[in-house]
C-alpha positions in Angstrom: -25.2 7.5 2.1 -22.6 6.6 4.8 -21.4 3.0 4.8 -21.5 2.4 8.6 -18.6 0.2 9.7 -20.3 -0.8 12.9 -20.7 -4.6 12.8 -19.0 -4.9 9.4 -16.3 -7.5 8.9 -13.0 -6.0 7.6 -10.0 -7.9 6.4 -6.7 -6.0 6.2 -3.4 -7.3 4.7 -0.1 -5.9 5.8 -1.7 -5.4 9.2 1.2 -6.1 11.5 2.5 -2.5 11.5 2.2 0.9 9.8 -1.0 1.8 7.9 -2.5 -1.6 8.3 -2.1 -1.8 12.1 -3.4 1.7 12.6 -6.3 1.1 10.2 -7.3 -2.0 12.2 -7.3 0.0 15.5 -9.5 2.7 14.1 -11.8 0.3 12.3 -12.4 -1.5 15.6 -13.0 1.8 17.3 -15.8 2.3 14.8 -17.4 -1.0 15.8 -16.0 -3.2 13.0 -14.9 -6.8 13.4 -11.4 -7.1 12.0 -9.2 -9.8 10.5 -5.4 -9.1 10.5 -3.3 -10.7 7.8 0.4 -10.4 7.4 3.8 -12.0 7.8 4.9 -11.0 11.3 3.0 -13.5 13.5 4.1 -12.1 16.8 3.0 -8.6 16.0 -0.2 -9.8 14.6 -0.9 -11.9 17.6 -0.2 -9.0 20.0 -2.4 -6.6 18.0 -5.1 -9.2 17.7 -5.2 -9.7 21.5 -5.3 -5.9 22.0 -8.2 -5.5 19.6 -10.0 -8.8 20.1 -9.4 -9.3 16.4 -8.9 -12.4 14.3 -5.4 -12.8 12.8 -3.8 -15.1 10.3 -0.1 -15.2 9.3 0.5 -15.6 5.6 2.4 -14.2 2.6 0.1 -12.4 0.1 2.0 -14.0 -2.8 0.8 -17.5 -1.6 -2.6 -18.0 -2.9 -3.4 -21.1 -0.8 -2.4 -19.3 2.3 -4.6 -16.3 1.4 -7.5 -18.5 0.6 -7.1 -20.1 4.0 -6.8 -16.7 5.7 -10.1 -15.6 4.1 -11.8 -18.9 4.9 -10.8 -18.6 8.6 -12.1 -15.1 8.7 -15.5 -16.2 7.3 -15.5 -19.1 9.7 -14.9 -16.8 12.6 -17.2 -14.0 11.7 -19.7 -15.5 9.3 -18.9 -13.3 6.2 -16.7 -10.5 4.9 -17.8 -7.0 4.0 -14.6 -5.1 3.3 -11.2 -6.1 2.1 -8.2 -3.7 2.3 -5.3 -4.9 0.1 -2.6 -2.9 1.9 0.5 -5.2 2.1 3.4 -3.5 0.3 7.2 -3.3 0.2 9.8 -1.1 -1.5 13.2 -2.3 -2.7 16.2 -0.1 -2.4 18.3 1.0 -5.3 18.1 1.4 -9.1 17.5 -1.2 -11.7 21.2 -1.3 -12.5 22.4 -2.2 -9.0 19.3 -3.8 -7.5 19.1 -7.6 -7.6 16.5 -8.5 -10.1 14.8 -10.8 -7.5 14.3 -7.7 -5.2 12.7 -5.8 -8.1 10.4 -8.7 -9.0 9.6 -9.4 -5.4 8.4 -5.8 -5.0 6.0 -6.3 -7.9 4.9 -9.7 -6.6 3.9 -8.3 -3.2 2.5 -4.9 -4.2 0.6 -5.9 -7.4 0.3 -9.6 -7.5 -0.4 -9.7 -3.8 -3.2 -7.2 -4.2 -4.7 -9.3 -7.1 -4.5 -12.5 -5.1 -6.0 -10.8 -2.0 -9.0 -9.4 -3.9 -9.5 -12.7 -5.8 -9.6 -14.7 -2.5 -12.0 -12.2 -0.8 -14.2 -11.2 -3.7 -16.9 -13.9 -3.6 -17.7 -13.0 0.1 -17.4 -9.2 -0.4 -19.8 -9.6 -3.4 -22.2 -11.6 -1.3 -22.3 -8.7 1.2 -22.4 -6.0 -1.6 -19.4 -4.6 0.2 -16.3 -2.6 -0.6 -12.7 -3.2 -1.9 -10.0 -0.8 -1.0 -6.6 -1.3 -2.7 -3.7 0.8 -1.4 -1.9 2.3 -4.3 0.3 5.4 -4.0 1.2 8.7 -5.4 3.9 6.6 -7.1 1.2 5.4 -9.5 1.3 8.8 -11.3 4.8 10.1 -10.5 8.4 8.9 -11.1 11.5 9.0 -9.0 14.9 7.4 -9.5 15.3 4.3 -7.3 11.6 3.5 -7.4 11.1 1.7 -10.7 9.5 -1.5 -9.4 7.5 0.3 -6.8 6.1 2.9 -9.2 5.3 0.1 -11.8 3.5 -2.0 -9.1 1.5 0.9 -7.8 0.4 2.1 -11.3 -0.6 -1.5 -12.0 -2.6 -1.6 -8.8 -4.6 1.4 -9.8 -5.4 0.1 -13.2 -6.4 -3.3 -11.8 -8.8 -1.5 -9.5 -10.2 0.7 -12.3 -11.2 -2.4 -14.3 -12.4 -4.3 -11.2 -14.7 -1.4 -10.4 -16.4 -1.8 -13.8 -16.6 -5.6 -13.5 -18.1 -5.7 -10.0 -20.5 -2.8 -10.1 -23.4 -5.0 -11.3 -22.8 -7.1 -8.1 -23.2 -4.1 -5.8 -19.5 -4.0 -5.0 -17.6 -0.7 -4.8 -13.9 -0.4 -5.4 -11.5 2.3 -4.3 -7.8 3.0 -4.6 -5.8 5.0 -2.0 -3.0 7.2 -3.1 -0.8 8.3 -0.2 2.3 10.3 -0.4 5.2 9.6 2.1 3.5 8.3 5.3 5.4 8.3 8.6 5.7 4.5 8.9 8.6 2.1 9.3 8.9 1.7 5.6 9.5 5.4 4.9 11.6 5.8 8.1 13.9 2.9 7.0 14.5 4.4 3.6 15.1 7.8 5.1 17.6 6.3 7.6 19.4 4.2 5.0 19.8 6.6 2.2 21.1 10.2 2.4 20.3 10.5 -1.2 16.6 10.0 -0.4 16.7 12.6 2.3 18.2 15.1 -0.2 15.7 14.2 -2.9 12.8 14.6 -0.4 13.9 18.1 0.5 14.0 19.1 -3.2 10.6 17.8 -4.2 7.9 20.4 -4.8 4.8 20.5 -2.6 2.8 18.4 -2.1 5.3 15.6 -3.2 7.6 16.5 -0.3 5.0 16.1 2.3 5.4 13.4 5.1 2.0 12.6 6.6 1.3 11.1 10.0 -0.1 7.6 9.8 -3.1 8.6 11.9 -4.0 11.3 9.3 -3.6 8.8 6.5 -5.8 6.2 8.2 -8.5 8.8 8.9 -8.6 9.5 5.1 -8.8 5.8 4.2 -11.7 5.2 6.6 -13.5 8.2 5.3 -13.0 6.7 1.8 -14.5 3.4 2.9 -17.4 4.9 4.7 -18.2 7.0 1.6 -17.3 4.1 -0.8 -15.1 6.5 -2.7 -13.4 5.5 -5.9 -10.2 7.5 -5.1 -8.6 8.6 -1.8 -5.7 11.0 -1.9 -3.4 11.6 1.1 -3.1 14.5 1.2 -6.1 15.6 -0.9 -3.9 18.0 -2.9 -2.4 14.9 -4.7 -5.6 14.9 -6.8 -4.1 17.9 -8.6 -0.9 16.0 -9.2 -2.7 13.1 -10.8 -4.7 15.6 -12.9 -1.4 17.0 -14.1 0.0 13.6 -14.8 0.9 14.4 -18.5 3.1 17.2 -17.2 4.5 15.3 -14.2 5.7 12.5 -16.5 6.7 14.7 -19.4 10.1 15.4 -20.9 10.1 18.7 -19.2 9.8 17.0 -15.8 12.7 14.7 -16.7 14.8 17.7 -17.6 14.0 19.5 -14.4 14.9 16.4 -12.3 18.2 16.1 -14.1 18.9 19.8 -13.7 18.4 19.7 -10.0 20.8 16.9 -9.4 19.0 13.8 -10.6 22.1 12.2 -12.2 24.2 12.9 -9.1 21.6 11.5 -6.8 21.4 8.3 -8.8 25.1 7.7 -8.5 25.0 8.5 -4.7 22.1 6.2 -4.2 23.7 3.3 -6.0 26.9 3.7 -3.9 24.8 3.8 -0.7 22.9 0.6 -1.6 26.1 -1.2 -2.4 27.4 -0.3 1.0 24.2 -1.4 2.7 24.5 -4.9 1.3 20.7 -5.4 1.4 17.8 -4.7 -0.9 15.1 -3.8 1.6 14.7 -1.6 4.8 15.7 -2.9 8.2 12.1 -3.7 9.3 10.9 -5.0 5.9 9.8 -8.5 5.5 10.0 -8.2 1.8 12.6 -10.9 1.2 11.5 -14.5 1.3 12.7 -16.4 4.4 
């Protein structure tokens, strides 16, 4: 049975731009009442005005601020039906050259931020017998040099959701994870602009791992997943095959193929590029603490 979003209250983190902002637009178009949560207050305020949506500026690694964001949403709308833990960042560079604080910050936002978001929202979502969607990634079941913290955080997100699904089923809550490949957002554009090594690697990846998907297509898939209360959403759908082949994708054979097609050279180039950049995140990222 379709889970009609008309009249439903949906809270989205990472809502200032990219997937989160587009998801908010499309959810409102379906009749949902939306709460926008994120770090970029001016963007949130502007989007909130455009959509007649509630907004709250906060860092998803700050539990008190998240609790306040959820409380203000419930005060405004009277409840909460759907939470989308979407906030995410990606640090630049390898473990060897990346500052440890940037690696840890990536895990804090992507994994701990999702845990904190769900924990704050869950009592209200459970009361509504609603839905939780956590945005993971194809990185949960693949590996690529320069993405150690990102891959670890997204794999952690998926397993957190897998257990949460079992725990909350008796309460009538459904839990899904979304696994997008490269989405045409500021985050991916920044990495592509900053690192020639990434552009080269992207061109060498096999289909469907080389696919760059428009954000509108991604959001359509996420909304379909919410409306069907699906446990997994793949963007594109062909990524389901990649996850099914995870033992091969993460095997020694795969390591050898990556090295054969220039993996070692790419690592060195990437490290040089990140040193020259002098920063650990993309130009539009708000990953680093202020």
